[in-house]
C-alpha positions in Angstrom: 116.4 105.4 116.2 116.2 102.9 113.2 116.2 104.2 109.8 113.0 104.7 107.8 112.7 102.3 105.0 111.0 103.5 101.7 110.2 101.7 98.8 113.0 103.8 96.9 115.6 102.3 98.9 114.7 98.7 98.2 116.2 96.6 95.3 114.1 93.9 93.7 115.8 91.4 91.7 115.4 87.7 90.9 116.6 85.0 93.3 120.2 84.0 93.4 121.9 81.1 94.8 123.3 82.8 97.7 120.1 83.9 98.6 117.9 80.4 99.5 118.9 80.5 103.4 117.9 84.2 104.1 114.5 84.0 102.2 113.7 80.5 103.9 114.3 82.6 107.0 112.0 85.1 106.1 109.1 82.7 105.1 109.2 80.5 108.3 109.9 83.6 111.0 106.9 85.3 109.1 104.5 82.2 109.3 106.0 81.7 113.0 104.9 85.4 113.8 101.3 84.8 112.7 101.1 81.4 114.2 100.5 79.7 111.1 103.9 77.3 111.2 101.6 74.4 111.2 102.1 70.9 109.2 101.1 71.2 105.7 102.6 74.4 104.9 105.9 76.0 103.4 106.9 76.0 106.9 107.9 72.4 106.5 108.3 72.2 103.2 111.9 70.9 101.9 112.0 73.0 98.9 111.7 76.2 101.1 115.3 75.8 101.5 116.2 75.5 97.8 114.0 78.2 96.2 116.7 79.3 93.9 117.2 75.8 92.2 113.6 75.3 92.0 112.5 78.6 90.1 116.1 78.8 88.3 115.5 75.3 86.4 111.5 75.5 85.9 110.4 77.4 82.8 107.7 80.3 82.9 108.8 80.8 86.8 110.1 83.5 88.7 110.7 84.5 92.3 111.7 88.2 93.3 113.5 89.1 96.7 113.5 92.3 98.0 117.0 93.5 99.5 117.2 96.6 101.5 120.7 97.5 102.9 122.3 94.0 101.7 119.4 92.2 103.9 116.6 89.9 102.2 113.6 91.7 103.6 110.7 89.5 101.4 109.9 88.0 98.1 107.2 86.5 96.1 106.9 85.0 92.9 104.9 82.7 89.9 105.2 78.7 89.6 103.6 76.7 87.2 102.5 74.2 90.1 102.2 70.6 89.3 98.3 69.5 88.7 97.2 73.2 87.7 95.7 73.7 84.1 98.4 74.7 81.6 97.1 78.3 81.5 97.3 78.7 85.4 100.2 79.7 87.6 100.5 79.9 91.2 101.5 83.2 93.3 103.7 81.6 95.9 105.7 82.3 98.7 104.8 86.0 99.2 106.3 86.8 102.5 107.4 90.3 104.3 109.6 91.1 107.2 107.7 93.4 109.4 109.8 96.5 109.0 108.8 96.6 105.4 105.1 95.9 105.8 102.5 98.8 104.7 105.3 100.5 102.4 103.8 99.2 99.4 106.4 96.4 98.7 103.8 93.7 99.1 101.7 95.6 96.1 105.0 96.0 93.9 105.9 92.4 94.7 102.1 91.1 93.6 102.1 93.4 90.5 105.5 92.5 89.4 104.4 88.8 89.7 100.9 89.2 87.6 102.9 91.2 85.1 105.5 88.2 84.9 102.2 86.0 84.6 100.7 87.7 81.9 103.9 87.8 79.8 104.8 84.1 80.4 100.8 83.5 78.7 98.8 82.5 81.8 95.3 83.2 82.0 94.5 82.4 86.0 97.0 82.9 88.6 95.8 80.8 92.1 97.1 80.9 95.5 96.7 79.3 98.9 96.7 80.8 102.0 95.4 80.6 105.9 93.2 83.0 107.3 96.3 83.7 109.9 97.6 86.1 107.1 94.6 88.6 107.3 96.3 91.9 106.1 97.7 89.6 103.0 94.1 88.5 102.4 92.7 92.1 101.9 95.9 93.0 99.5 95.0 89.5 97.6 91.3 90.6 97.4 92.1 94.3 96.3 94.2 92.6 93.1 91.2 91.0 91.8 91.5 87.6 93.5 88.5 85.7 94.2 87.8 83.1 97.0 87.2 79.4 95.5 85.7 76.7 97.6 88.6 73.9 97.0 92.2 73.7 96.4 93.7 73.4 92.8 96.9 71.7 91.6 99.2 69.4 93.7 100.6 71.8 96.0 101.0 69.3 99.1 100.3 72.1 101.4 97.1 70.7 103.3 97.4 73.3 106.0 96.3 75.9 103.7 92.6 76.1 103.9 92.1 79.4 101.7 92.2 79.2 97.9 91.9 82.2 95.7 91.8 82.7 92.0 92.6 85.8 89.4 91.8 85.7 86.0 94.1 87.8 83.8 
């Protein structure tokens, strides 16, 4: 019988170089699980394999990984995506493995990201997503993200057709 995972047994920390392959696998496996592994998404984005490098060299950005028993089980962060207004950041790469969903980890990662964005001086948080990720859509709405009718910034993710914005 598999041990029940609770939030108390999960460590959340900033991404390290050694986490790149593991978090890329979490992201791609999750997209594949939901049938959202199509062109124009992070599934095919080469940057998905180099998250540590992107976040460690970009001011006003952070990426948190969630670790359980030495395994990366999820992550999410804040990034000042090119083309966004100066006061706007993007909530990026929020993905969790199935065994850690519905325990509050996603909400915790989103809250940590929102807190970071506020502390970094952002006034808005933008995100892009897809209808296939229904549970995430509900969670974003509970945090005050509202749908907008157009993409923002230069993400290159033309496969995402839902856009949301939260005022801080």
